[in-house]
N, C-alpha and C positions, 0 to 999 in steps of 0.2 A: 935891642939888647935888654932893656928894662921890661918890655912886654913879654919877652921869652922867659925872663926870670920870674915874672909874676905868675906864670903858668906852671912852674915847677911844684911838684907835690909837697916838698919839704917847706916851701914858702907858704903853701896852703895850710899845712899842719901847724906851723909856728904861729901864723896869724890866727887860726882857729883856737889854738891853745891860749893865746894872749886874750882873745875875745872872751873865752870862757872865764879866764882869771878876772877880767874886768867885771863880768856879769856877777860872779860870786862875790867880788869885793864890794859891788854896789848893793848887794842884797842887804836889807836892813836887819840888824841884830835883834834878837828877841828882847822885848821889854820886860824886865823882871818885875817892874812895879805892878802891872796889871795885865795879865795875859788875855783878858777879855776885851781889851781895847785894840782896835786896828786903825793905825794912822795911815792915811793915804795922801801923799804929796808927790812932787816931782821925783824925790829920792826913791820912792817906792815904784813909781810908774816907769821910770827910765829902764830898769832891767827888763820889764815886760815888753817895752817897745823894742829893745835890742834883741831879745830872744825871738821875736816875731820877724825881725828884719836883721838877720845875722851880719849883713854886710854894712850896716850903719855903724859909724863910729860914734863915740860919746857925744861929740858936738853936733853931729847930724841928727842923732836921736833926740837931743834936747831941742833942736830947731823944729823937728817934726812934732814933738810934744806941744811946743808953744803955738804951732799952727792949727791945732785942733779947735773946732768950734765947741760950744757948750755941750751939744748932744753927743758928739764924738768922744769928748773927754769923759762924759758921764758913762758911756758904754765901756770905755777903757777902764775907768775906775771900778765899775761893777765887775768886770772880768778879773781885775786884781783882787777885789774883795772875795769873790767866789773861790779863786785859787788859794788865797790866804786862809780862808775859813776851812777848806778841805785839807790844806796842808797842816794846819794846827790840829785838826781832828786826827789826822793820820799820825802825827807826832804823839798826841795824847794816847793813841792806841798802841804805841810802840812800834809802828810799822817802819820806822827809820833805823831800827836796830839790826836789820839784815843788811850787812855791808855789801853783800854780793849784788843785791838789787840796786843799791846806790851806784855801784861800779858799772852795772849794765846801763843805767840811765846816762852816766857820763859818756860811756862809749857811744850810745845812741845819739847823744847831742853832738859829739864830735863828728860822727859819720854824716849826720844831717847837714852840718855846716860844710863839710867837704863836698857833699853832693851838690850843694848850692853853687860852689865854685866850679865844679865840673860842668854842670848844666850851662852855666854862664859862658864858659869858654869852649863848649863843644860845638864843632862844626862838622856836618856830614856832607860828603861829596856825592855827586850823582853817581860816580863810578862805584863808590862803596855801596850805595843802595842797589845798583844793578848787580853787583857781585853777590850781595846777600840774597837777592831774589833768585838768582840763577842757582845758587847752592842750596836753597831751602824751598824749592818749588812745592815739595810734598806738603810742607806746612801750610801753604796757602791754597791747596787744591780745593775746589768747590765740588762737593759730591753731587751725585744725581739727586734730583728733586722731583716730587710729584705734587699735583694739586687735585684734590678730589673731595666730593661730598659722599655721605653714605646713609643708607637706611639700615637701622639696626634691629635685630631680632634676638631678644634676650632668652638665654637658656633657662635662667632662673624663673622667668615669668611664663614662658611658653613650653618649657620642659622638652619632651622628646619631639614635639611637633614643630619646633623652631626652624629646623632645616627645611622641612617640607613647605612651611608657610613662606619662607624666604624664596624658595623656588617659584611658588605661585605668584608672589609679589613681583618677582623679576619680570615675568610675562606681562603683568599689568603695567609696570612702570614703562616698559618699552612700547607697549601698545598706545599709551597716552603721551609718550615722550615727555615724561615729567622733567621739568627744567631744574637746574642746579639749585636755584633759590627756594624751591618748594620742597626740598628733601625733608625739611624739618616737620612737614605735615604728615609724614608717613613713619611707620614703625614705632619702636620704643625709644624712651629717653636713654641716651648713652652717658656713661660716667664722665667722659671728657667732652670733646668737641664734636660738632656736626660737620663742619667744614675744615679742611686742612689745605693750606696754601703754601706752596714751595717748601715742602718738608722733606728732609733727607731720611734715609733708612733708619738710623738710630732713633730719630725723633718719632717716626711712625711706630717703631718697635716698642718704644717706651709707653705707648698708649694701648697698643693692640697685641703685642707679643712678637717674638722673633719670626716665627713661621708665617704669620700674617704679613709682616713687612717683606719677607723674602719673596712671597708669592706675588705681592702687589708690584714690587720692583722688577719682577720678571716680565711684566707687561712692558713692551718696548715702545709703545706709542699711545697717544691719547685715543680715547674711544668715544664715538658718537652715541653709542647705546650704553645702557646700564649693564654691568657685568657682575658675575659672582654666582653663587654666594662665596664669600671668603670667610674662613673660620678663624675666630680670634679666641682669646682666653675667656671671653664673656658671652660669645654667641656667634651669630651669623650676620654678615654685612653684605649689602649690595652697594656697588660703587659706581659713581659717574666720574670717570677719570678724565679730566679735561686738559691736563698738561703733564707731559713727561719730558724732563730736561736731563740731558746727559751731563756727566761730570766733566769738568775742564780745569785747566791750569790758567788762571787769570793773568793778564798782562800786568806789568809793574804798576801802571797808572791806576788800575782798578783797585789795587791793594796798597797803594803808596802810603797811606796813613798808618796802616798796620806795620809796614816795613820800617818806616821812620821810627815808630815807637819801639819796635823790637831791636833795631840797631842802636838806638839811643840807650835803651836799658842795658844792652850788652856792653856798650862802650863805658857806661858809668860803672858797671861791675868791674870791668877790666881796670879802669883808672883807680877805683877804690883799692883794688888789690895791689896795683903798682905803688900807690901811696903807702900802703901798709908795708910792702916789701922794702921800700926805700927807708922807711922809719925803722923797721925791724933790723936793717943792716947797721943801724947806729948803736945797737945793743949787743952785748955779749950774753948769750943764753947758756946758762949752766944747768944741765939736766942731771939730777942726782939719781943714783941707782935706787930702785925700790928696796925698802927694808924687808928682809925675810922674817916672817913670823916664826918664832921658836915654839 
């Protein structure tokens, strides 16, 4: 019964609100005597510890603080000093005068705390993962991929003869059976890469152009010989296409990590919205009619 109650969103909200109240109550007040002095002690470090570990109570946070060795406490102290220096500078510049920004920060802090509770209590079943995979197969589809190297003939460098030179080179490459790893010894320097391994059509298109990618992916199997020329936005290319993989829908185990992450994020969003709706139900919202300008 108690465990079930602890998972209720209103309990999360009340606890988070209480925690924020404690944090703000612990924050040291400004010293009017000398604004250039920054005092650092347990009183100042406790709020920092609790903000980084929202589920720690005051007593637990104090125990954690006492357990730090000298180096750890020095790092924590320097973190506090850095925040305090920047905070005071922001105040000096009047950046605290925008109440809307302060409001957004409070909301972000509360949502962060709520997310921590949700992640801690979240349990995903195998059936839920299977159902998500079944309903969202298109999201995890692995598109066709190709692996190739190319010899490039630049239009800028070779002008009108680029295409003809590419055709002549094709005969030579197949005559000597130039291997994959020696492609860099021929042709011109290309703007991007020489070798492309397991690339999908959009990736190839991003370097060579759409028409080039379409033509390459129309080749349905790997080739023992050099093929081409293929025209790109930059010139002509001879390809040694060593691998052509068809697209496929991967089984759940192959994309399990992605599915767990996607389902987790969805569940967290749903739970945050449920918490909000529960809390919203405790308020009476009065919407005033807009005033007509005369």
